[in-house]
Every structure is written in C-alpha cells, then in structure tokens.
C-alpha positions in Angstrom: -47.3 -47.2 10.1 -44.6 -48.4 7.9 -43.3 -45.5 5.7 -43.8 -45.6 2.0 -41.6 -43.8 0.1 -42.2 -42.5 -3.2 -39.5 -40.7 -5.4 -38.9 -39.5 -8.9 -35.3 -38.4 -10.3 -33.7 -36.4 -12.9 -30.4 -37.0 -14.7 -28.7 -33.7 -15.1 -26.4 -32.8 -18.2 -23.2 -33.4 -16.4 -24.2 -37.0 -15.1 -25.4 -36.1 -11.7 -28.8 -37.1 -10.6 -31.4 -35.1 -8.6 -33.8 -37.1 -6.6 -37.1 -35.9 -4.8 -38.5 -38.3 -2.3 -41.7 -38.0 -0.1 -43.7 -40.4 2.0 -40.9 -41.2 4.5 -40.0 -38.1 6.6 -42.2 -35.4 8.3 -45.5 -37.4 7.3 -48.0 -35.0 9.5 -46.9 -31.9 7.4 -49.3 -31.0 4.5 -46.6 -31.8 2.2 -43.0 -32.9 2.8 -40.2 -34.1 0.3 -36.5 -34.7 0.7 -34.4 -33.3 -2.3 -31.1 -34.9 -2.8 -28.0 -34.2 -5.0 -24.6 -35.9 -4.2 -24.7 -35.9 -0.6 -26.6 -32.7 -0.3 -30.2 -33.7 1.1 -32.7 -31.0 1.9 -36.0 -31.6 3.8 -38.5 -29.2 2.9 -42.1 -28.9 4.8 -45.4 -27.1 4.3 -48.5 -26.4 6.6 -51.3 -24.2 6.0 -54.4 -23.3 8.4 -57.8 -24.6 7.1 -59.4 -21.0 7.6 -58.0 -17.5 7.6 -58.0 -15.6 11.0 -61.0 -13.4 11.3 -60.6 -10.0 9.7 -57.6 -11.4 7.8 -57.0 -9.2 4.9 -53.4 -9.9 3.8 -51.7 -13.4 2.8 -49.4 -14.5 5.8 -46.7 -16.6 4.4 -43.7 -17.2 6.1 -40.5 -19.2 4.9 -37.5 -20.1 6.7 -34.4 -21.9 5.6 -31.9 -23.2 8.1 -28.9 -25.2 7.9 -28.2 -27.8 10.6 -24.5 -27.9 11.5 -24.7 -31.6 12.1 -25.4 -31.9 8.2 -21.8 -31.1 7.9 -20.5 -33.1 10.9 -19.9 -29.9 12.7 -21.0 -28.7 16.2 -22.0 -25.0 16.2 -19.6 -22.5 17.8 -21.8 -20.7 19.7 -21.8 -20.5 23.5 -24.9 -22.7 23.6 -23.6 -25.0 20.9 -26.9 -25.2 19.2 -28.6 -23.5 16.2 -29.7 -20.2 17.1 -31.1 -17.2 14.8 -30.9 -17.4 11.1 -27.6 -16.2 9.9 -27.2 -13.9 7.0 -26.9 -16.6 4.2 -30.0 -18.5 5.6 -31.9 -15.1 5.7 -30.9 -14.4 1.9 -31.8 -18.2 0.9 -35.1 -17.7 2.7 -35.9 -14.7 0.7 -34.8 -16.1 -2.6 -37.4 -19.0 -1.8 -40.1 -16.5 -0.5 -40.1 -14.2 -3.6 -40.6 -17.2 -5.6 -43.3 -18.7 -3.9 -45.5 -15.8 -2.9 -46.9 -15.5 -6.5 -48.2 -19.1 -7.0 -51.0 -18.6 -4.2 -54.3 -17.2 -5.3 -55.0 -13.5 -4.6 -58.0 -14.4 -2.5 -56.1 -17.0 -0.4 -55.6 -15.7 2.9 -55.1 -18.8 5.1 -51.5 -18.8 6.9 -49.0 -20.9 5.3 -45.5 -22.0 6.9 -42.6 -23.2 4.6 -39.7 -24.6 6.6 -36.6 -25.7 4.6 -33.6 -27.5 6.4 -30.3 -28.9 5.1 -30.0 -32.1 6.9 -26.9 -33.4 4.8 -24.2 -31.2 3.4 -22.1 -31.8 0.3 -19.0 -29.8 0.1 -19.5 -29.1 -3.8 -23.2 -28.7 -3.9 -24.7 -25.4 -3.0 -27.8 -25.8 -1.3 -29.4 -22.5 -2.1 -29.9 -23.4 -5.8 -32.0 -26.6 -4.6 -34.0 -25.1 -1.8 -36.7 -23.4 -3.7 -37.2 -26.8 -5.6 -37.5 -28.6 -2.4 -40.3 -26.0 -1.2 -42.1 -25.9 -4.3 -42.0 -30.0 -4.5 -43.3 -29.8 -0.8 -46.4 -27.8 -2.1 -46.8 -30.0 -5.2 -47.5 -33.2 -3.3 -49.9 -31.3 -1.0 -53.3 -30.2 -1.4 -52.7 -26.8 -0.6 -54.1 -24.5 -3.4 -51.1 -23.4 -5.3 -51.6 -22.3 -8.9 -48.4 -23.5 -10.7 -45.1 -25.3 -9.9 -41.8 -23.6 -10.1 -38.2 -24.0 -9.5 -34.8 -22.5 -9.0 -31.4 -22.9 -10.4 -28.1 -21.3 -10.3 -26.5 -20.3 -13.6 -22.8 -19.4 -13.9 -20.6 -18.3 -17.1 -17.4 -19.9 -16.4 -14.7 -19.4 -19.2 -17.6 -18.5 -21.7 -19.6 -21.7 -20.8 -22.9 -21.4 -19.2 -23.3 -24.0 -16.5 -26.3 -24.7 -14.5 -25.8 -25.5 -10.7 -22.1 -25.6 -10.9 -20.0 -26.8 -7.9 -18.9 -24.6 -5.2 -15.3 -24.6 -6.3 -16.1 -23.7 -9.9 -18.1 -20.7 -9.0 -15.0 -18.5 -8.0 -14.2 -18.4 -11.7 -17.5 -17.3 -12.8 -18.0 -13.8 -14.4 -21.9 -14.3 -14.1 -23.4 -15.8 -11.2 -27.2 -15.7 -11.1 -30.1 -17.5 -9.4 -33.3 -17.6 -11.7 -36.5 -18.9 -10.5 -39.4 -19.8 -13.0 -42.6 -21.8 -13.7 -42.2 -23.9 -17.2 -43.7 -20.8 -19.0 -42.5 -17.9 -17.3 -39.5 -16.1 -15.7 -40.3 -15.0 -12.0 -37.2 -13.9 -10.4 -33.7 -13.2 -11.2 -31.0 -12.3 -8.6 -27.0 -12.4 -8.7 -23.9 -10.7 -9.7 -21.5 -10.5 -12.7 -18.0 -9.1 -13.2 -19.1 -6.1 -15.6 -21.0 -8.5 -17.8 -23.0 -7.2 -20.8 -26.8 -7.2 -20.8 -27.0 -9.6 -23.7 -24.6 -12.3 -21.7 -27.2 -11.9 -18.7 -30.2 -12.6 -21.2 -28.6 -15.8 -22.2 -27.8 -16.9 -18.7 -31.6 -16.3 -17.9 -32.7 -18.4 -21.0 -30.2 -21.3 -20.1 -31.7 -21.1 -16.5 -35.1 -21.4 -17.7 -34.6 -24.5 -20.0 -33.3 -26.3 -16.8 -36.1 -25.1 -14.6 -38.7 -26.7 -17.2 -37.2 -30.2 -16.5 -37.4 -29.9 -12.7 -40.9 -28.7 -12.9 -41.9 -31.9 -15.2 -40.0 -33.6 -12.2 -42.4 -32.2 -9.8 -45.5 -33.2 -11.8 -44.2 -36.7 -12.3 -43.9 -37.0 -8.5 -47.3 -35.6 -7.8 -49.0 -37.9 -10.4 -47.2 -40.7 -8.4 -48.3 -39.7 -5.1 -51.6 -39.5 -6.6 -52.9 -35.6 -5.9 -55.2 -34.6 -8.3 -57.2 -31.9 -6.5 -56.4 -29.1 -4.5 -58.4 -28.2 -1.1 -61.4 -25.8 -1.0 -61.1 -22.5 1.1 -63.0 -19.9 2.3 -62.8 -16.9 0.0 -63.0 -13.5 1.5 -66.2 -11.5 1.1 -66.7 -9.1 -2.1 -69.1 -6.7 -3.5 -68.7 -5.8 -7.0 -71.5 -3.3 -7.2 -69.7 -1.6 -3.8 -66.4 -1.5 -6.1 -68.1 0.1 -8.8 -69.6 2.7 -6.6 -66.0 3.6 -5.2 -64.6 3.7 -8.8 -67.5 6.2 -10.0 -66.8 8.4 -6.7 -62.9 8.2 -6.8 -61.5 7.7 -10.5 -61.6 11.2 -11.4 -60.0 12.8 -8.3 -57.5 9.8 -8.1 -56.3 10.8 -11.7 -56.2 14.7 -10.9 -53.9 13.7 -7.9 -51.6 11.4 -9.9 -51.2 14.0 -12.8 -50.5 16.7 -9.9 -46.8 15.9 -9.7 -47.1 16.1 -5.8 -44.5 15.0 -3.2 -44.7 11.6 -1.5 -46.4 12.5 1.6 -48.6 15.4 -0.2 -49.9 12.8 -2.6 -50.4 10.2 0.1 -52.4 12.6 2.1 -54.5 13.7 -0.8 -55.3 9.9 -1.7 -56.2 9.4 1.9 -58.8 12.5 1.9 -60.4 10.9 -1.2 -61.2 8.0 1.2 -62.2 9.8 4.0 -64.7 11.9 1.8 -66.0 8.5 0.4 -66.7 7.4 3.8 -68.3 10.9 5.3 -71.2 9.8 2.8 -72.4 7.0 5.2 -73.3 8.4 8.6 -76.2 6.5 9.4 -76.3 4.0 11.8 -79.7 2.6 10.4 -79.6 -0.2 7.9 -82.8 0.9 6.2 -81.3 4.4 5.3 -79.5 4.9 2.0 -76.5 6.4 3.9 -75.7 3.1 5.7 -72.6 1.3 5.2 -72.6 -2.2 6.0 -69.4 -3.4 8.2 -68.4 -6.0 5.7 -68.3 -3.2 3.2 -66.5 -0.7 5.2 -63.9 -3.4 5.5 -63.3 -3.2 1.8 -62.7 0.5 1.2 -58.9 0.2 1.8 -58.7 -2.6 -0.7 -61.0 -1.2 -3.5 -59.5 2.3 -3.1 -56.0 0.6 -3.4 -56.9 -1.2 -6.7 -58.4 1.6 -8.1 -55.3 3.9 -7.4 -53.3 1.1 -9.1 -55.5 1.2 -12.4 -55.9 4.7 -12.6 -52.1 5.5 -12.3 -51.0 2.4 -14.6 -53.5 3.8 -17.4 -52.0 7.2 -17.3 -48.3 5.8 -17.3 -49.4 3.6 -20.1 -51.3 6.0 -22.2 -49.9 9.4 -21.3 -46.2 8.3 -20.5 -46.4 10.6 -17.6 -45.6 9.5 -13.9 -46.7 10.3 -10.6 -43.9 13.1 -9.7 -44.5 14.6 -13.5 -41.4 12.9 -15.0 -41.3 11.2 -18.3 -40.4 7.5 -18.3 -36.4 7.8 -18.5 -35.9 10.9 -16.3 -33.7 10.3 -13.2 -34.8 12.4 -10.4 -32.4 15.3 -9.4 -29.1 14.3 -7.9 -27.2 16.0 -5.1 -23.7 14.3 -4.3 -20.9 15.0 -1.8 -18.0 13.3 -0.4 -16.0 13.7 2.9 -19.4 14.6 4.7 -18.2 13.3 8.0 -15.0 14.4 9.5 -14.1 11.4 11.7 -14.8 8.4 9.5 -12.1 7.1 7.1 -14.3 8.1 4.3 -18.1 9.2 3.7 -20.6 10.2 1.2 -24.0 11.8 1.1 -25.9 10.6 -1.9 -29.3 12.4 -2.5 -31.6 11.1 -5.5 -34.9 13.0 -5.3 -36.6 11.8 -1.9 -34.3 8.9 -1.1 -30.9 9.6 0.8 -28.0 7.5 1.9 -25.2 8.6 4.5 -22.6 6.1 4.0 -19.2 5.8 6.0 -16.2 3.5 5.3 -14.2 2.1 8.2 -10.7 0.5 7.5 -9.4 -2.2 9.9 -6.7 -5.0 10.4 -7.1 -8.6 9.6 -8.4 -8.8 13.4 -11.6 -7.2 12.2 -12.3 -9.6 9.5 -16.2 -11.1 9.7 -16.3 -14.6 10.2 -19.2 -16.1 7.9 -20.2 -19.5 8.7 -22.6 -21.9 7.2 -22.9 -25.6 7.7 -20.3 -26.3 4.8 -18.1 -23.3 5.4 -16.2 -21.1 7.6 -14.8 -18.0 5.8 -13.3 -14.8 7.2 -14.7 -11.8 4.7 -12.6 -8.9 4.4 -15.1 -6.7 2.8 -18.7 -6.3 4.2 -21.5 -3.8 4.1 -24.2 -3.0 6.5 -27.4 -1.6 5.6 -29.8 0.3 8.2 -33.3 1.5 7.4 -34.6 3.5 10.4 -38.4 4.2 10.4 -37.9 8.1 10.5 -36.9 7.8 6.8 -40.1 7.3 5.8 -41.5 9.4 8.5 -42.9 6.5 10.4 -42.8 5.4 14.1 -41.8 1.8 14.6 -40.2 -0.6 17.2 -36.4 -1.0 16.4 -36.0 -4.6 17.0 -32.6 -5.3 14.9 -32.0 -5.6 11.2 -35.0 -6.9 9.2 -34.5 -9.4 6.5 -35.2 -6.4 4.0 -32.3 -4.7 5.6 -30.1 -8.0 5.0 -31.1 -8.6 1.4 -30.7 -4.8 0.4 -27.4 -4.7 2.1 -26.3 -7.9 0.3 -27.1 -6.5 -3.2 -25.2 -3.5 -2.6 -22.2 -5.5 -1.0 -21.8 -7.8 -4.0 -22.2 -5.2 -6.5 -19.3 -3.0 -4.9 -17.2 -6.2 -3.9 -16.6 -6.6 -8.2 -14.3 -3.3 -8.0 -12.6 -4.0 -4.6 -9.0 -5.1 -5.3 -8.1 -8.7 -4.3 -4.9 -8.1 -2.5 -6.2 -4.9 -0.5 -4.7 -5.5 3.1 -7.3 -3.7 4.9 -10.3 -5.1 6.2 -13.3 -2.7 5.0 -16.4 -1.9 6.5 -19.2 0.2 4.5 -22.4 1.2 6.5 -25.2 2.9 4.8 -27.5 4.6 6.9 -30.8 5.6 4.9 -32.0 9.2 5.8 -34.8 9.5 3.5 -36.5 6.7 1.4 -39.0 7.1 -1.5 -37.8 4.7 -4.1 -34.7 2.2 -4.2 -32.6 3.0 -1.1 -30.5 0.0 -2.0 -29.5 1.6 -5.2 -28.6 5.0 -3.4 -26.4 2.8 -1.0 -24.5 1.4 -4.0 -23.8 4.7 -5.5 -23.0 6.2 -2.0 -20.6 3.4 -1.0 -18.7 3.8 -4.2 -18.1 7.5 -3.5 -17.4 7.0 0.1 -14.7 4.1 -0.9 -13.1 6.7 -3.2 -13.1 9.3 -0.6 -11.4 7.0 1.6 -8.5 6.4 -0.6 -9.2 2.8 -1.3 -8.0 1.8 -4.5 -11.6 1.4 -6.2 -10.7 1.4 -9.9 -14.1 2.5 -11.3 -17.6 4.0 -9.7 -20.3 1.4 -9.4 -23.9 3.1 -9.7 -27.4 1.6 -9.4 -30.8 2.6 -10.6 -34.2 0.9 -10.0 -36.4 0.4 -12.7 -40.0 -0.7 -13.1 -42.2 -2.2 -16.1 -45.9 -1.9 -16.7 -47.5 -4.1 -19.6 -51.0 -4.5 -20.7 -51.8 -6.4 -23.9 -49.4 -5.0 -26.7 -48.6 -1.9 -24.7 -45.8 -1.5 -22.2 -43.9 1.1 -20.5 -40.4 0.9 -18.5 -39.9 3.4 -15.7 -36.5 4.6 -15.0 -35.6 5.4 -11.1 -39.1 4.3 -9.7 -40.6 6.0 -6.7 -42.0 3.8 -3.6 -45.5 4.5 -5.0 -44.5 3.0 -8.3 -42.7 0.1 -6.9 -45.7 -2.0 -6.3 -47.7 -0.9 -9.4 -45.8 -2.5 -12.2 -45.5 -5.9 -13.5 -41.7 -6.2 -13.0 -39.6 -4.1 -10.7 -35.9 -4.6 -11.0 -32.5 -3.2 -9.8 -29.3 -3.2 -11.9 -25.9 -1.8 -10.7 -22.8 -1.6 -12.6 -19.8 0.4 -14.0 -19.7 2.2 -17.4 -18.3 -1.2 -18.8 -20.8 -3.6 -17.4 -23.5 -4.9 -14.9 -22.3 -5.9 -11.3 -25.3 -6.9 -9.8 -29.1 -7.6 -10.4 -32.3 -8.2 -8.5 -35.5 -8.9 -10.5 -39.0 -9.8 -9.5 -41.2 -10.4 -12.7 -45.1 -10.3 -11.6 -46.8 -10.7 -15.1 -47.0 -13.9 -17.3 -45.4 -14.1 -20.8 -42.9 -11.4 -20.5 -40.7 -11.7 -23.5 -37.0 -11.8 -23.8 -37.2 -8.8 -26.2 -38.8 -6.6 -23.6 -36.5 -7.9 -20.8 -33.6 -6.8 -23.0 -35.3 -3.4 -24.1 -35.6 -2.4 -20.2 -32.0 -3.6 -19.3 -30.7 -1.1 -22.2 -32.9 1.6 -20.7 -31.6 0.8 -16.9 -28.1 1.2 -18.7 -28.7 4.6 -19.9 -30.2 5.5 -16.4 -27.1 4.1 -14.7 -24.7 5.9 -17.2 -26.5 9.2 -16.2 -25.8 8.5 -12.5 -22.0 7.7 -13.1 -21.5 10.9 -14.9 -22.6 12.8 -11.8 -20.8 10.6 -9.5 -17.5 11.1 -11.7 -17.9 14.9 -11.6 -18.2 14.7 -7.7 -15.0 12.5 -7.3 -13.2 11.4 -10.5 -11.0 8.9 -9.0 -10.0 7.4 -5.5 -8.1 9.9 -3.4 -4.5 9.0 -3.8 -3.7 8.5 0.1 -5.8 7.7 3.1 -7.0 10.5 5.4 -4.5 11.8 8.0 -6.4 10.0 10.8 -6.8 6.7 8.9 -4.8 3.8 9.9 -1.9 2.6 7.7 -1.3 -1.0 6.9 2.1 -1.8 5.6 2.7 -5.2 4.0 5.9 -7.2 3.9 6.4 -10.9 2.3 9.3 -12.8 3.5 10.7 -16.4 3.0 8.6 -18.9 5.0 11.7 -20.0 7.0 12.1 -16.6 8.6 8.3 -16.4 10.2 9.8 -18.1 13.2 12.7 -15.5 13.6 10.3 -12.9 13.6 8.0 -14.2 16.0 10.6 -15.4 18.3 10.5 -18.3 21.2 7.0 -18.1 22.8 6.2 -14.9 20.6 8.8 -12.8 22.5 10.2 -11.1 19.5 7.1 -10.1 18.0 5.6 -8.9 21.3 8.9 -7.0 21.7 8.4 -5.0 18.5 4.8 -4.3 19.4 5.6 -3.0 22.7 8.4 -0.8 21.8 6.9 0.6 18.4 3.1 0.8 19.1 2.4 -0.9 15.9 0.2 -4.2 15.5 1.6 -6.9 13.7 -0.1 -9.9 12.0 1.8 -12.9 10.4 0.5 -15.5 8.3 1.9 -18.3 6.3 0.5 -18.1 2.6 2.2 -20.8 0.3 5.7 -20.5 0.6 5.9 -17.3 1.9 5.2 -15.4 5.4 2.9 -12.2 4.9 3.4 -9.6 7.4 1.1 -6.8 8.0 2.0 -3.9 10.1 -0.9 -1.5 11.4 -0.8 1.9 12.8 -2.0 5.0 12.8 1.5 6.7 13.2 3.7 6.4 10.2 7.0 6.5 12.6 5.6 3.8 14.5 5.1 1.5 11.1 8.7 2.7 10.1 10.4 1.8 13.1 8.6 -1.8 13.2 9.4 -2.2 9.4 13.3 -1.7 10.0 13.0 -4.1 12.9 11.5 -6.8 10.8 13.8 -6.1 7.9 17.0 -6.5 10.1 15.8 -9.8 11.4 14.8 -11.2 8.1 17.9 -9.6 6.2 20.7 -12.0 5.0 23.9 -10.5 5.6 25.8 -9.1 2.6 29.3 -9.4 1.9 31.1 -6.2 1.6 28.4 -4.1 3.7 29.4 -1.9 6.4 27.2 -2.5 9.8 27.4 -0.7 13.2 27.7 -3.6 15.7 27.8 -4.4 19.5 30.6 -6.0 21.1 29.2 -9.2 22.5 32.2 -11.1 24.1 35.9 -10.9 24.0 38.2 -14.0 23.4 41.9 -14.1 23.1 41.6 -14.3 19.4 39.3 -11.7 18.8 35.6 -10.2 19.5 32.5 -11.7 18.6 30.0 -8.8 17.3 26.2 -8.6 16.8 25.9 -6.4 13.8 22.4 -7.4 13.2 19.4 -8.7 15.4 20.5 -12.2 16.0 23.4 -12.2 13.8 27.0 -12.4 14.9 30.4 -12.6 13.3 33.9 -12.9 14.6 36.0 -9.9 14.3 39.5 -11.5 14.5 42.3 -9.8 16.4 44.2 -9.5 13.4 41.2 -7.4 11.7 40.8 -5.0 14.5 43.8 -2.7 13.4 46.5 -2.3 11.0 48.6 -2.5 14.0 49.6 -5.9 15.3 47.7 -6.5 18.5 48.9 -9.1 21.2 45.4 -8.5 23.2 42.4 -6.5 22.9 42.5 -5.2 26.5 42.4 -1.5 26.2 41.1 -1.7 22.7 37.6 -3.1 22.7 35.3 -4.4 25.6 31.9 -5.8 25.8 29.2 -3.3 24.8 31.2 -1.0 22.5 29.6 0.0 19.4 32.2 -0.9 16.6 31.7 0.0 12.8 32.7 -3.2 10.8 32.6 -4.7 7.5 31.5 -8.1 6.6 34.4 -9.5 4.5 33.1 -13.3 3.9 32.7 -16.5 5.8 35.0 -19.0 7.1 35.1 -21.6 4.3 35.2 -24.7 7.0 32.7 -23.4 9.6 30.5 -21.1 7.5 31.1 -18.6 10.5 30.9 -14.8 9.4 34.1 -13.1 9.2 34.4 -9.3 10.2 36.9 -6.8 9.7 37.2 -3.3 11.2 40.4 -2.0 9.9 39.3 -2.2 6.1 37.3 0.8 7.1 40.5 2.6 8.5 43.1 4.2 6.2 45.9 1.9 5.8 49.2 3.5 7.5 51.8 4.9 5.1 54.5 2.3 4.4 52.5 -0.5 5.8 54.0 -3.9 4.5 51.2 -6.7 4.4 52.5 -9.7 6.4 53.3 -13.1 4.9 50.1 -15.0 4.5 49.7 -18.4 5.7 46.9 -20.8 5.8 44.9 -20.4 9.1 43.3 -23.5 10.5 40.1 -23.6 12.5 40.9 -23.3 16.1 44.4 -23.8 15.2 46.6 -20.4 15.0 43.5 -18.5 16.3 43.4 -19.9 19.6 46.4 -22.1 20.1 49.4 -20.3 18.8 49.9 -22.6 15.9 49.9 -26.0 18.4 49.0 -29.0 16.2 45.4 -30.3 16.6 46.9 -33.3 18.3 48.8 -31.2 20.7 48.4 -31.1 24.5 46.2 -28.2 24.2 43.6 -30.1 22.3 41.4 -30.3 25.4 41.1 -26.8 25.5 39.8 -26.4 21.9 36.3 -27.6 22.5 35.3 -25.2 25.0 36.8 -22.4 23.0 35.5 -23.6 19.8 31.9 -23.7 21.2 32.4 -20.2 22.6 31.0 -18.2 19.5 27.9 -20.6 19.3 27.2 -19.7 23.3 26.8 -16.0 22.3 25.0 -16.8 19.0 21.3 -17.0 20.0 20.1 -17.1 16.4 17.4 -19.8 15.4 18.6 -23.0 14.0 16.8 -22.2 10.5 19.0 -18.8 10.4 22.3 -21.0 10.9 21.1 -23.1 7.9 20.6 -20.0 5.9 24.0 -18.6 6.7 25.7 -21.9 5.8 23.9 -21.8 2.4 25.6 -18.1 2.0 28.9 -19.9 1.4 28.0 -21.4 -1.8 25.5 -18.8 -3.1 26.9 -15.4 -1.9 24.2 -13.5 -0.8 20.3 -14.3 -1.1 18.2 -11.7 -0.2 14.8 -12.4 1.1 11.9 -12.2 -1.4 10.8 -8.5 -1.1 9.4 -7.0 -4.7 8.4 -3.5 -5.1 4.6 -4.4 -4.9 5.3 -6.3 -1.5 7.6 -3.6 0.0 6.6 -1.9 3.1 7.4 1.3 1.6 4.3 0.9 -0.3 2.0 2.6 2.4 -1.3 1.1 0.9 
C-alpha cells in the first residue's frame, strides 16, 4: 500500500516550526506519528489490547523512550555495539511521559497499553525530552484508543530574566529556572525541574508561560486528528460494578474507618486496623449456598478491596477537609519530629543519618579523582559528570519482602530529583569527583526529600565547600468544591489521597528543585501559590534543624579522606611535565606515590595531584614546580655538576635546566683547570647571574656566594667572545683552532636534555627578565582543597 502521510505544523515564536506527520511510518500500530523540530525527529507509536486480561484490576500502561545512536551518526560504545537497557536519561524521559499520560485514560479502562517513543534523528540544539510527550500524545490522538483529553509538554527556562519555551541545548546552561510542564489546554498536570534558588513567584510565571505554549500544541494535535478523520473512540469492556454492594460496604465500614483515621496510629498499626475491617466484613459471608443471605458472589468478593480503598480515601479526605486533622494526629502544617546526626559512619569521607517521623535516610559521601567521573551518554552527548547521586530503596524499608533486581525507575527518578537539588550548591571548580549514596532504611512519606536533607548534611560533614544547606519537603493538596487543605510533610498513606502531591527543595533563599503531579481539574494558580508558600515554611523549619546540627561545612576533609591539590601551569609546560612517552610523570608517580592528572584547558594546563598522604602530595608538588619554574636571575640554587670542560662546568640546578659555571666564576682565585676543584656529580651552590647576550645560555657563579678575599683586585674587564676567549685562549674565529669550535660549542647542548619548548622559554628570558608561570593563590597547590 502506498504511504499517504498527513501532517500539521505549528510556527513557534522564534521562527522554528514543529511538524507532526502520520500515515508514513509504523502504520500497523494503533497510532503512530513523527514529530520534527529542526533535524530532531521523534517516532511515537501506541498499541492497546482489545480486551483486558481476565481478573485484571489495574491499568497496565508501559512507556519506554529510547534514543537510537544512529540518530546522531554514532555507534554505541558497548561491547555489543547495539542499544541495550535504557540509560538514566531515557528512564527519566520515560517517566515524564508516563506521569503525564496516565491520567488521560478512563478509570474503568483496564486494557494493556504500550507507548514506545524513539529518537530517530538528532539535532545538536534540540532537546528531545521536551518533544517526547507531544509525540506520545499525538500518537494517541490519531488512534481510536479511548483517551479523555489531549496533552503536551514543554520546557520553560528563564534566561537573563526572559522566559523561553523549548530553548536550545546551548542556552539552557545559563538558565536560573529550568522546568518541564505538562498540561491539557485547560489544566496543568505535571511540573518537574530545577532552579538556582528561584523565587516561588518566578516559578508560577514559568508554569503560566509553559501552559500558554501547550495550548497551541494541543490545538495542533486536534487539527491533525481532524485531518486523519478520527471522530470516535473504540468501545471497551467495562469492569463489573455493584453500586448496592458498594453502599453495603460504606454502611459497614465508614464509622470504623473514621475512628481508625482519627486514632493517630503508626503506619503498620493503621494498616493492620484497616485490614481487619475488611476481614470482619468478609467474615459475614460464610455460606457457599447462593440462596442464603450470607452468600457472597465471587464477582462481588473481587470488588471488596477496591470498594474499601475508595471508602478509606473518601473518609480520610473528608476528615482532613472538615476537621483539619491528619492520620497521625498532626495539624496541616506540622512537620514530623526530626532526628539528625552527622559523622555517623567512621570510614566514608562524609555521612549523615536523617530521620523525619518514620522516614530515614543513611547517606554517605565519597571523594574521588577525575578517573572516577561518570560517563553520561545520550545519542547527542557524551559528558563526564563529577557530581552524582545514587538512591537505594530496599524492600525492608517498608517492611516488605521483594526480589532485588537492580534499581527501579522510581529509584532513578527520586535520585535524580535529589541530585539536581544538591547540584545547585556544589562549587563549580571543585576538583574532586563526588558520589553521594542514599540508602533508605525506613519509608513512610517522601524518602527523596529525606535524601536531599541527608545529602546536604553529609556533604558538609565531608568538608565539601557546600555554601548553604538544601532541604526538601513533600506536600499534598486536597480540594473539593470551594474547600481545600494543603498538607505539609505527607505520609505514605496521604500521598495517593490528594489532588496534588508535590516536592519542593531549596535553601533559605530560594527553590532548587520541584516535582509536582496535579490530579484535579481547574486548580487555580492562586491555590498553587498558597501551596508553594506553605512548602517554603516547612522547608525553612527543616533547614533550621539542619543548621543546628552542622552550621557550616567542615573546614577540612576527614583525616582518612584523599587530598587533591590543583596547580595551573602555562600550556607549553605540559610536555615538560609529561616527558617523552610519559617518562617524567610516571617517574613522579612512582617515586611519590601520588596520582597525577593533567589536562589542557584553554591556554593553561590543569594539574591535579591526588593522594591520601600529604607528604606524597608535597613531594610531587615540589617536583612539578621545579619542572615548570623559570630560572630567576639572582636566585641561589643547589646544583649537580653534569660535565667538566676546559672553560668551566655545566651544572644542572633545576630538573632539565643547566647553566655554564665558567672557570672564572668558580673561585675568586684564578684557576687554570678545574682538576681537584670540581668533578662530575658534585653538589655545588650557585647563583644565576644572567644569560649570555648572544646565545641565551644561562650563566652561573659560585664565587659570588663566597666572601671576597681581602685586598682582592678586580681584573681588567675585556669583552668575551662566544667560543673565543672561553675555549681557544683568545684565538680569532678564523684561526686554525676554528675547526674545534663546533664540537666544544655543541658540548653544552649534548648535556642539556631540556624539551625544545623550554629552550624557547629560556631564550625569551633575555628580553623579559623572569617570566614566572601563571600560578595564582586560588590555583596554587598550597590550597589543599
């Protein structure tokens, strides 16, 4: 069949054009589209089963976003040279799509749905994660799968005070607000992102700007659907319901559930009590005879769990809205009791134990070198990351037994939120690679926010120059008609009861990270602003407790922590430090025990010396400094005699740097020979007195460091020719001894094994006196970072 593509396009404010096309690729899927912006092309497909599986009681939606390396003209770097499991970026993008799409499906729709989104062509400046949800929603829009609404997502960044929708990749690094917003044309559904201590009002403005852009993209999808001719959605088998049976459960359980909800019980006590209500209800139905009153039909028995869950949700919501009392007895704004300690573990480089109610994070910090950096690859990028965080959620934290099969998508998402929140306060030029690991030991509400708090504490305990604490708090919102209640520091049971749950992290001066899921329609920006202001009060309360525990970063690293010293040198000295075939740097590492990393950054070489032993670092530092230092005229050195000539001695006074100690500069006495005075290998103190004006060779003197004999008379000075008086006793250049001149004149060069670039620098010294390498106080290795 000949492809018959149908497309619709939208012109953006900056002149770029988004095009959505269907009917050309993947035509056997229920819905498929290709979204294009610039050279970025994303293929999205959606397929749904026609019938739910027998006994299905939940909605099985799976969303996978994957980037094809061929899209950027690259071959994967793995051993198998093919795309493997989803990387963290792909998982995070999949979660962004999933959280926005899931509410679009009817509550009684239980057919399995699979959404696959693939990057098939990459553009260096287009961020595909901001287009992936548009593609997924458009694929659903042109299908007959029964979604209730059409949505889209956009990225909004504030750059130099201007709010920009879907900025280019190179622009994002300058943003102080960077969020992804998902919405229908009427309601905000999801917000996730980060900020550089942004204010609440700025965040609300960014959300409004994003919503305005989304409305145009939603209209674009409706236009495409009309062109395709999709006017109806497929019928589907709705699950069995029994309103009368639901009313029976409500009559039996409402009072008992209310009493439990008001009892301020612990998590497991409350769960056991709710379970007992269900068991007591089931106990009424013991008969196997359908004709008897206490007989329970199997199809009704399957509904007990669902109806009791719905009843618990209704009773608890009403209690909170009407009485402003919560499951554990707190009022709406109270944060659970905090227990905080640092330096919990003796061996890690930093650690903290943060407990808030029944949620607990044990977090450690490890410092490493540039060799420990994390390689983060996408189809379009390959970057080394110096700061990363891993979040672990073992099943015992909730008192459960589950198989351990690597990190889940939830763990990746929670860890990413905590990482980007803490990243805002990490010093940009910190030379260490820093790994933060949060192990959740208990969980009853927002372990990701506990990770943020514990991570901030552990970083300060490690001596990382972390300027301000970052804390986080999970919030909930319940709204019904004109009434609403905002809950600070929500419990796990409260997490799924509300109409909005959101997590906000930040310092005392502003927001660093946000994750928001909105489940109700028509939530006003005024209510959202009130919720953010209440979250700020909760965040500040937690920050006060954190500052009481550790008010500032420790001034030094732990005694057992490795040290990194950073030294900046002129780029042309890099070769001298490395040596031919790496000979010099390998010798320094072997002799000192330190690890040394050198990289070229701009016009400088950045050297990082890494060791757990300060003496090792100092030794390596002195060695490197002696290599890169430029000899200073008038300075005194201790050198080693490398060779003896009739006219003097060549002395190495710095690594790779030699000068001529003329026979007349050895002693105040006139010497005819150096026999018995100096020999090869002797250590001798000398002073650098200048350079030969013709050859640029360094001139040394020993006698200037000796006391001048009494009655000493300066000899008559006469001009000394290069290679003349020194080597031939005054013979003219054209004399018979001229043939010997070449060998003697080359003698010093045979003993001078300096790299050519260093010869070049010494020649420069003649005109400019001394030019020291660019080593500033902030770059100096004396700063043990």
